[in-house]
N, C-alpha and C positions, 0 to 999 in steps of 0.2 A: 452640061459644060459646053460653053459656046465655042471654045477654040483651044486646040492643043497647039502649043507654040514650041519653037526650037529654043527660045530664050525667055527667061523671066523679064529681062530688061527691055523687051519689046513694048512693055507697058509704060515705059518712062519717056517723059518729054519735058523740055524746059517749062518752068512755071508750075509744075505739079508738086503737090504736097503728098509725100508717100510715107506710109507707116511700114516699118520693116520689122521682121521677127528678130527677137533678141534672146539672151540667156541660152538655155539649153536647146531652144528652137531656132537659134541663129542659123541662117542658111549659108553653108559654105558654097553652095552652087551660085547663089546670088552674088556673093563676094567674088567668086572666080569670074563670073560673067562681066562684072563691072571692071575688074582689073584688066581683062582682055579688051574691053571696049569702054574706056573711061569717058569718052565723049557723051555716053548716055547719061552720065551724072551731071552734065552741064545744066545749070539752072534749076536743078531739082532740090527740093527741101526734103531731106530724109529725117524721119522722126521715129523715136522708139526709146524704150527704157533700157538703155545700155548700161552695164555695170563694168567699171574698171577691173581688170584682172579676169574677167569672164568673157565679155564680148570682145571679139577680135577685129572687127571690121572698122577701119577708119574711113568714113565716107568723105570727110573733108579732104583727105589726101588724094582722092581719086581725080578731082578736077578743081581748078581754082575758082570756078563758079558754082560749085556744089555748096549747099547749105545744110545745117544740122539743127535739129530741135531735140534736146534731151533733158533729162531730169537729174542726172548724176554727173559730178565733175570727173573729167578724165583729161589726159594730156591733149587729146584731140579737141575736146570741148574748150579747154583753156586757150589753146591756140586759136580756135574759131572765134571765141569771144574777143580776143585781142585784134583779130582781123575783121571783126564785124560780120562774120559769116555764121554765127551760132546764137541760139537762144537757150537760156537756162531758166525756165519758169519756176517761180517759188511755190510749188505745189507738192503736197504729200500725195500718198497713193489715192486717198479719197478725192483729192483735188484733181488728179489725173483722170480718175474715173468719170468725174463730172464733166471735165473737158471733152472726153471722148464721147460721152452721151449727149451733150447739149451744145457744144460749140460747132463751128462750121465743119461739115464732114470732110474727111480726107479724100483726096482725088483717087488715090490708089491704096488699097490695103494688101500687103503681101504676107502670106502665112505659109509656114511649112507644116504640112499635114501628112497623115498616114495615107497609104493607098486606100481606095474605096473598098468597102465590103461588097457582098453580092447584091445588096440593095442600093449601092451607090453612095453610102455614107462614109465620109472621111473623119478620122479622129484627130484631136488637136495635138497629138504627139506628146511632148514633154512639158508643154506650157500652155495654160489656158487663162493666164492672168489678165491680159489687156485686150487681146484681139477679139474676144467675144463682144466687147463693149462698143467696137467701131465697125465690125465686119458688115453688118446689115446696112449701115448708113453710108459706107464707102461707095463712091461713084463707080469704082471698078474694083473687082476682087480677083486677085492673082494668087496662085498656089504652086508651091514646090511640093510635089508628091514624092515622098522619100520612103522606099520600102524598108529602111532601117528603123523607122519610128515605130514604137509599140502602139497598140490600140488600148489605151488606158480609158477606163470609164470616165465620162465627163458629162456635165449638163450642156456642154457646147459641142456640136458636131456640124459638119458641113456636107451638104449634098452636092454631088458633082454638077447638078443643074444650076447651082448658085455661082459657080466659078466661071469668070469671064475668060481667063487665060490660065492654062496649066502646063507645067512641065514635069514629067515623070523622070526622076533621075536618082540613082543610087549615089549618095554623098555622105561623107563622114559626119558624125554628130559632134556637137561641141561638148567635149568632156571637161569636167572640172575636178581637179585633184585637191583635196584638203591639205592645208599646210601641215608640216611636221609639228608635233607637240613638244614644247620646251617645258622646263620646270616652272616658269612663270605662268604659262597657261594652265598647267596642272593644278597649281595652287589656287588660282582664281576659280577654275572649274569645280574644285572640291568645295570651296566656300559656297558657290552657287548651288551645288547639289544639296548642301545642308539645309536649304530653304524649301526643297521639294519633298512632298509627302506622297506616300502610296495613293494611287487613284487620281492624282492631279492631271490636268490637261496642259501640255506644254506647247509653247511657241518658241522657236529658236531658229537661227540662220546658219551661216557658214563660219568657218574659222576655228582657231585653236580652242577658244573657251567653250563653245558648244560641244566640240568633240571631247574635250577633257571632262566636261560636265556629264556627257553621256556615259563615259567609262566609269565615272564615280557613281552613277545611278544604276549600275548593272544589278545590284541586289534589290532594287525597288521592284514593285509589282503593280500591275493594273494601271500603268501610265497610259495617257492618251495624247493625241497630237491634233492640233488645229493651227495652221499657219500659212504664210504666203509661200514658203519654200521648204520642201523636204530635202534635207541634205545628208551627207555621209554619216553624220552623227546618229541618224536614225538606225543605220545598220547595226551599230553596236548595241543599241537599246533593244532592237528586235531579236538579235541573236542571243542576247542574254536572258530573254524571257521577261524583260521589264515592261513590255508593252501589253496592253489589253488586246488579246487576239481577236476579240469580237467587236471592238469599238470602231465606229466609223472614222476614217482618216480623210480630212479635207485639206487640200493645198492647191496653190496656183501653179507651182513649178516643181519639177523633179530635177534637182541639180546635183550631178555627181558623175560617176563613170558607169561602166558596164555592170558592175555588181549592184549598184543602186537601181539601175534600170530594170535588171532582171528581178530584183526583189519587188519593185513597184508593180511590175506586170503580173506577179504571182499573188497580189493582195486584192481579193475581190471587194474588200471593204473600202478601198481607196477610191477617191473621186476627185478629179480636177475641177476647180471652180475659179471663177473670175474674182478680181479684187473687190467687187461689190459684195461678194459673199464672204470671202476669207477675211476681209478687213472691216467688216461692218461692226462698229462698236456695240450696237444693240444686240447683234447675234452673239458676239464674244461675251458680253455681259450675262447672257442667258446660260453660259456654260459654267457650272460651278467649279470653283478652285482652278481658275485659269491662271497659269503662271507664264508671264511673258518675260523672256530673257533677251536683252539687247545690249549692244555696245555703245560707247560714247567716246568723244574726244576728251571732254573734261566735265567735271561737276563742281559747282561752287558751294560755298558754305551755307548758302540759303537753300540748296537742293535743286537749283536750276541746272538743266542738262544741255550741253552743247554737243551735238552729234554730227556737226556739219563742217565746222571751220577750225583750222589749226594754224596758229601763227599768222592770222589775217588772210589765209588762203582757204577758199572753199574746197573741201576734200570729198564731200558726199552731198546727198540730198536728205530730206527728212524721211523719205520712204514710207514704210509702214509703221514706224515707231509711234507717231501720235495716235493712230487708230488703236494699236495694240495696247498702248498705255491707258487710254480711256476705257477700253473694254475690260482690261484686266482689273482695274481699280473698281469697276462697277460689278464685277463678278463676285458672287457670294464666296468668300474665302480666297479670292484671287490675289495675286501678287504681281508687282512690277519690279523686275530686277534689272538694274543697270550695272554691267560688269565691264571693268576697264583696268589696265595696269595703273599702279599708283604714280608712275613717273614715265618720262620719255627722254629720248636723247641721252641714253646712258645714265639716267638718274639726275640729269642736270635740270630738268623741267618737271615740275609737279603737275599732275593731271587732276589733283584736287586743288582748286584755286580759291582765293578769297572771294572774288565776285567776277562774274562774266563781264568782260569789258568790250572795248571798241574792236578788238581782234576776234571776237566770238560771235556766235549766233545762238539764240535761245530756241532750241528744238522742243524742249519741254519746260513749262513754267514750274515754279517751286511747289505749287499746290498739288502737282502730280507726283512728287517725290515719294518713294516707298522704301525700297532697299537698294543700297549701293554696295557692290562687292569689288574688292581689289585683292591682291595677293596677301594683304595683311589682315583681312577679315571682312566682316559685313557690318555696315551701318544701317540699323533699322530706324528709319526716319519718320515713319507714319505716326502722327499724334504728338511728336516731340515739340517742345518750345523752340524758339529761335536759337537760344543759347545751347540747349541740349543737342539740337540738330548739328550745329557747328562743331561741338565737341566730338560727336559721334563720327563725323567725317574726318576730322583731324586725326582721330585714333586709327583710321585705316589708310592714312596718307603715308608716303615714303617717310620713314623716320628722320631722314636728313632734312626734310622740309617742314616737319611739324612745328619747330619753334617759330619759324617765320609765319606760318599759318596762324598759330596761336596769337602772335603779336598783332598780325593784321586784323584778326577778329576782335581783339580787345579794342583796337582803334575804331573799328566799324561799330562795335556794340555801344561804345560811348556816345555815338552820334545817331543812334537809331531814332 
């Protein structure tokens, strides 16, 4: 380690492109330092995969000359785009990985790491999704060494000799609390659980549907997990005995609270991996009966999936969905499940739509459609004709919108 510093922000200067830690590894120390001395953000481009509702630092609000590069929409990103101070690349997780491996290196990479062990090795804490892909290429490497971070097994570790500037500081971790379950989420989760068999390998994220699905799967056995994010839903599956106790667990991020962190630290079979591993379609395809469960904004009657844009406004990025979709459909016995409420805005807007239009984005093309679940049931689309596929999706739409969907399909079908 070249230098112990009083501040992480001593590494910042105008014109630098800086990668910052995000999700459960977001550094509250970095945020506090910047708030106390916002001039250090002047002319700096901050980059990272920030998630709305999880990441808390608004880098653009620190200084009028700060810039942001991100891959998910947020209030800060939307404001930055309007002001010409933000970039929102059209890249999914595999595209971000390629960017980090092959494009111009970042001037500074900031990571939050565990304290070094007796041999001087630091662990990646609660997230090893992206930083391993750019750490060695970064021109300067900076670390917040936080004694609160657990030492989870990972293929990525950092020796203190690799760190150019380090600050050791006890700082709060970024907890994430799962939302409360409502009747809607429970109904969708139960339908999704009906597609899962004993011995399947699951991929799921955060939110009410994965949590309700997990509770509905508590009587299953020998389930496995491989995904980008291990969330609170895993606790219910593990405590119920639904998970295979001996199977390897691979993930890029541990996202939850103290209970999930304690469980993760007690699992010797768990290993943190970067997105090049967790989201590799070929690796996923080699896992038999891989079941990917993901959400969406809307699905049209052709089976196209929009998971990014609602009412003409971008709400999210493609994330890991394309990679998991490709891998799951190539997995022997694998399934791709898209789960979403049948309607929005108090039932006034159907989320099963005739065709994706000018207000939407195609996150998944129709040839990747497999199973779609709403609170009204499951549409099994694989192998169906155009007409049968449309009828299956209409059958799981909000009943109030089914006549209009049927009429729209009849009009479209006459012109195919």
